[in-house]
N, C-alpha and C positions, 0 to 999 in steps of 0.2 A: 646242206651237205654232208653228205653221209662220210663217216670218220672212217678211212682204212685201218684194219689192225692188221700190221705185224705181228704174224708170229715169233716164236723161237726159232731159228735157224738150225735147221736138219741135215745133214750130212747121210748120203747112204751109197755106199760101196757095191757097185755093180759092175760085172765085165760088161761088154758091149754085148759079148754075144750071148748071155744070158740071160734074155728075153723072158723065159718063164718067170726066174727069180726078179727081175725088173716088175710085170705082171702083179706078181704076188707081194712085192713091200707097197706099190699103188694102191693097192686093194687095202691091206694090212691097215696102212696110212691114212686111208680115205676118211673114216671117221674124226680124223683127228686136223684136217685141213685149216679147220678155222682158228687153231693157236699154233700149228706147225706149219714151219715154211721150210717144204721139203725140197732140197735138190739133191739130185742124183751125180754122183765122181765117178769117171770110169775110171776102172778099178787096172791095176799093172797086173798084166798075165804073166809074171816070171816064169812060168814052165814052159815058155815057148822061146825064150833066150839062150843061147850058147853058154859054156861057159865062161868063156871070152869077154861076152856082153855082160855077162853079171860081174865080174871082176873088173870091168870099166864102170860100172855103176854104184858096186858096191864094196866096202872095204872086208874083204873075206878074211885077212888076216886078223882085223882086227876082232872078228866074228870068233875065229877059233880060237883068239886069246881070251875070250868072253866064257866060251861053252866048250871049247875043249872040238869043237867040229866046225864045218862050212856050212853055211844055211843054204837048203836047198831053195830053187828057183822060185817055187810057190811062197815058200816063205819071205823071201826076200820083194815077192810082188804084193804080200800083204802088208809088209811092214812101208813100202811104197806109198801104196793104196792110201793107208793111213796120212803118211807125212802128206799128201795131196790135200787131205782135208786139211792138215794144219796148215799149209799155205794157205787155201781158200777163208779162212778164219783171219788169217793176218791182213790179207789182201781187203776185205770186206768190211773189217776192222768190226768183227762181231765180238761184243762181249764176251760170248760165249756161244757154244753149240753143243748139237745132239748129234753122235755119230751112232750111223749103224749099218752093221753089217749087214748082206740080203737074204738073211735065212732067219733074221730074228721072232722071236714068238712071246707075244705077253700073257701072262698069266690073267687067266679069264676071272674079272669082275672087277680088276683095277682101273681106279681113277686117276688116268694118266694125266689129265689133265692139274688136277688138286699135288699130285706128287711131283709135277714138274714147275709148278707156280712157288711150290714151297722149297725145292731146293735151288733154284735159279739164285732165291735170296741168300744162299748159303754161297754161292758162285760170285756173288757180287762184292768181289776181294780182290784188292792186286795180288795177295797172297795167291802163285800156282796151285788151281786144285782142279783135281778129277774126282768124277762121282761115278764107280761102277755103277749099273742095273741089274747085272745081272750076276749068278751066283760064282761058286768054284774059287772062294777066297777063304785066307786063314786071316783071323783078324784079333788087336789086340783089347780093344775095349769098343764100349757103343754109349753114344748119348742120345735120350731121347729125342726126337723132330716133335717140336709142341702142333699142338692141334692133327696127329696124324697119328697112326699102328705101326709107325716104322723107326725104326733106330739109324743113326749115322755110326757105319763100324770103319773104325782105322782099320786099314789094309796092312799085312805085314807083307802078304804076296798074295798074287791071284792070277787064275790062268783064262786069257780068253779077253777079246778085246770087239764083241759082236752089240755090247749097246752101253754107252756111257757117257756124261757131261762133263764138259771140259771148257774152261775158262781161255782168254787170250794171252794171260800170261804163261799158263802152263802150255799151252800151245808153241808159244817162243822159243819156250828151254826144250820142248821137245822137238821142233824142226831144227833149232841147232845143233843137236846132238849129232855127234859124226853118225856114219850110215852102217852099225855095228849090231843095236840089239833088235830082239824079238819083237812082233809090235805089240807082245801082251808081256813083255819084261817090266813089270810095274814097278817090281822092286828097285829095277835100276833108276826108275823115272825119280822114283824117292831118292835113292841117292844123289841126283842130279837136285834135290832140292824140288822136287813137285810134291805136293800132298795128296795123298790117296785116301779116299773112302769110299765108302761101296753103303748102299740101300740094303739094309737089312729089316725084315725078310727081304729079298731079292725078286726083283717083279719080271724079268728076261732071262731068256734061254735063247739056245739056238738048237732045231731041228735038223736032221739027215734027211731034208725033205727031197734036193735034187740031186742028180747023178753029175752034173758038173761043180767042182768046188776047186776056188782059187789055190787053198794048198791041201796035201795030205802027207801022211806021214812023219808027224811031229816026232821029233824025238828028244826033245830037252837036253839034257846036259850030258857032256862026258868028261865025267870028273878025274879020270886017269890023263888026259892029255893037257889037263890045266898047269899053268902055272902055280906055284906053292902056293900063293897068297889068296889066289883067285880059288883053288882047290879047298883051302881053309872057310873061304867064305860060301863055297858051295857046301861042307859039311855042316856050318852051322846053319846056313840058311833050313837045310835039311832036319835039323837036330829042333830047332823052333818048330816049325811046321809039324813037327812031330808030337811036340808038347802042346801044343793049339789044340791041334786034331783032338787029342786026349783028353783035355781039359772042356771041348764042348766049342771051341771058337774058328769052328770049320763051320761055312755055309756051303754045302755043295748044291750042284747045279741039280734042280730037277725041274722033271717033265712032267708029273701026274697031273698037275691043274694048268697047264699051259693051253690056250686056245687057240685051234689053227683056224683061219680062216679060208 
């Protein structure tokens, strides 16, 4: 009897109407079908929802308190789409999973199987843990990963959620958090007890390959509108990011060596 190999569970967030992106991701991930169990998650398109509908499904007052502004429909759609992945992880009792947005690209020459086989050992813990595979992050220290050319970076803050690994413990925490936070507010996940790491150097990124996007016009914080404590925290984060960048502890998003299929 042939033994069926079950690969690492992978969730790809994709709008139902974005057929071109689904086809792209199917082609991108096809070479890895022998060790990735790929599942498509229908994304939430917050852009088509009215303000009333958005207020019914999202805590906009809480968002304003955190960011000094309300989240746009597209941003809420991205956050809810990520939450759908966490729901699947819990429902399916996945020990861990790989989450992709549907415009991810990989650096050329990456041995994805070897990278994931190594990282899943790190994720086999009860400690809530996330490992980012993309760039655009500030880090405090790194630890060499045995038998690889990579290091594991301790993330201070990061941008983007296009490609990352998450274990079940982390998914439970993130799913139980109030519907307030941006999908890639990794700093806030850390404050809630999630260990956030990143692969250094990174192996994945995103490219503006398609005309349709779930979210556009990201604005970040509006410090002037924040309560005093949150305003002070925002300035603290900015200062630490600045100094980490000055001493070379910033991993930029690169596109020069990314392979597009």
